[in-house]
C-alpha positions as CSV (number, residue, x, y, z in Angstrom):
1,M,70.2,173.6,370.5
2,K,68.7,174.6,367.2
3,N,71.7,172.9,365.4
4,L,71.2,169.7,367.4
5,M,67.5,169.5,366.5
6,F,68.2,170.3,362.9
7,A,70.8,167.5,362.8
8,V,68.4,165.0,364.4
9,F,65.6,165.8,361.9
10,A,68.0,165.6,359.0
11,I,69.2,162.2,360.1
12,L,65.7,160.9,360.7
13,G,64.5,162.2,357.3
14,T,67.5,160.6,355.6
15,L,66.8,157.2,357.3
16,I,63.2,157.3,356.3
17,L,64.0,158.1,352.7
18,L,66.7,155.4,352.5
19,T,64.4,152.8,354.0
20,D,61.6,153.7,351.7
21,E,63.9,153.7,348.6
22,S,65.5,150.4,349.6
23,L,62.1,148.7,350.0
24,A,60.9,150.1,346.7
25,Q,64.1,149.0,344.9
26,R,63.8,145.5,346.2
27,G,60.1,145.5,345.6
28,R,59.6,143.0,348.3
29,G,58.4,144.9,351.4
30,G,60.0,144.4,354.8
31,G,58.2,141.3,356.1
32,W,59.4,137.9,356.9
33,G,56.4,135.8,356.0
34,P,55.5,133.5,353.1
35,A,54.5,136.5,350.9
36,T,58.0,137.9,351.2
37,Q,59.5,134.6,350.4
38,Y,57.3,134.3,347.3
39,G,58.4,137.8,346.2
40,R,62.1,136.8,346.4
41,M,61.6,133.7,344.1
42,Y,62.5,135.7,341.0
43,N,66.1,134.8,340.1
44,P,67.8,136.5,337.2
45,Q,70.2,133.5,337.0
46,T,67.3,131.3,335.8
47,A,65.9,133.8,333.2
48,E,64.8,132.3,329.9
49,T,62.4,133.1,327.1
50,V,59.5,130.9,326.1
51,S,56.8,131.3,323.4
52,G,53.4,129.7,323.2
53,E,49.7,130.0,323.3
54,V,47.6,131.0,326.3
55,V,45.5,128.0,327.3
56,K,44.0,129.6,330.4
57,V,44.0,133.0,332.3
58,E,43.1,132.9,336.0
59,K,43.4,134.7,339.2
60,I,45.3,132.9,342.0
61,T,46.4,133.7,345.5
62,P,50.0,132.4,345.4
63,V,50.5,132.5,349.1
64,K,48.0,132.9,351.9
65,G,47.7,136.5,352.9
66,M,48.7,137.9,349.5
67,S,46.3,139.6,347.1
68,Q,45.2,137.8,344.0
69,G,47.5,137.6,341.1
70,I,47.1,136.9,337.4
71,H,48.5,133.6,336.2
72,V,48.4,132.1,332.7
73,L,48.9,128.6,331.5
74,L,51.2,128.8,328.4
75,K,51.4,125.9,326.0
76,T,54.9,125.9,324.4
77,E,56.3,123.3,322.0
78,K,57.8,121.4,325.0
79,E,55.3,121.9,327.9
80,T,52.4,123.7,329.3
81,I,53.7,125.9,332.1
82,P,52.2,128.3,334.6
83,V,53.3,131.9,334.1
84,H,52.9,134.2,337.1
85,L,52.4,137.8,335.7
86,G,51.8,139.9,338.8
87,P,49.1,141.3,341.1
88,A,45.6,141.4,339.6
89,W,45.2,145.1,340.5
90,Y,48.3,146.0,338.5
91,I,47.8,143.7,335.5
92,E,44.2,144.8,335.1
93,N,45.3,148.4,334.9
94,Q,47.7,147.9,331.9
95,E,47.0,148.6,328.3
96,V,48.1,145.1,327.2
97,T,45.3,142.6,327.8
98,I,45.9,138.8,327.8
99,K,43.3,136.3,327.0
100,E,43.0,132.6,326.0
101,K,44.5,131.8,322.5
102,D,46.8,134.8,322.6
103,K,50.3,134.0,321.3
104,L,52.9,135.3,323.7
105,Q,56.6,135.5,324.2
106,V,57.5,135.5,327.9
107,K,60.9,136.4,329.4
108,G,61.1,135.4,333.0
109,S,62.6,133.3,335.8
110,R,62.0,129.6,335.9
111,I,61.1,128.6,339.4
112,N,59.8,125.6,341.4
113,F,56.4,126.7,342.8
114,Q,54.6,124.3,345.1
115,G,56.7,121.4,343.8
116,K,56.1,122.1,340.1
117,P,57.9,124.2,337.4
118,A,56.6,127.7,336.7
119,I,57.8,131.0,335.4
120,I,57.7,134.4,337.0
121,A,57.3,136.8,334.1
122,A,59.5,139.9,333.7
123,E,58.4,140.8,330.2
124,V,55.5,139.6,328.0
125,T,55.3,140.3,324.3
126,K,52.0,140.0,322.5
127,G,52.3,141.0,318.9
128,D,53.9,144.4,318.9
129,Q,52.8,145.2,322.5
130,V,55.2,144.7,325.4
131,L,54.1,144.4,329.0
132,M,57.1,145.1,331.3
133,L,56.6,143.5,334.7
134,R,60.1,143.4,336.2
135,D,63.5,144.9,335.6
136,Q,66.6,142.9,334.8
137,N,67.1,142.3,338.6
138,G,63.6,141.1,339.1
139,V,62.3,144.3,340.8
140,P,58.5,144.4,340.1
141,A,57.2,147.3,338.0
142,W,54.4,147.8,340.6
143,S,56.8,148.6,343.4
144,G,55.7,152.0,344.5
145,W,53.2,152.2,341.6
146,R,50.3,153.2,343.8
147,R,52.3,156.1,345.2
148,R,52.7,157.7,341.7
């Protein structure tokens, strides 16, 4: 009987760890709503690098039910494009601060957001400072960040 109970607890513990690790790796949570769809918009296949000057920094709520995120308008040689950085609570706790007139280089995934082009940033370089936001697969740096 003790062996059976041990086996059940071992299996349950393993399932909990695997589920938690899987969600943290995807960085997208386990829901099905619009916020989950937004989180899955990053596509490594559409990754590119743009450089320009910050025209505006603002907080937005990308999808109803999500927390506010930080978003900049970046004026490049070709266009002025919205760049989605990440959740405000995460961005505001980083050493790199971004403000209007900053010159940035942004690596990220070009997406179509609400019918218009935008970039979901993975890495932002400001001078000699680098703000890492996502890994090469698009997994957000803030996945599991509050648990650390």
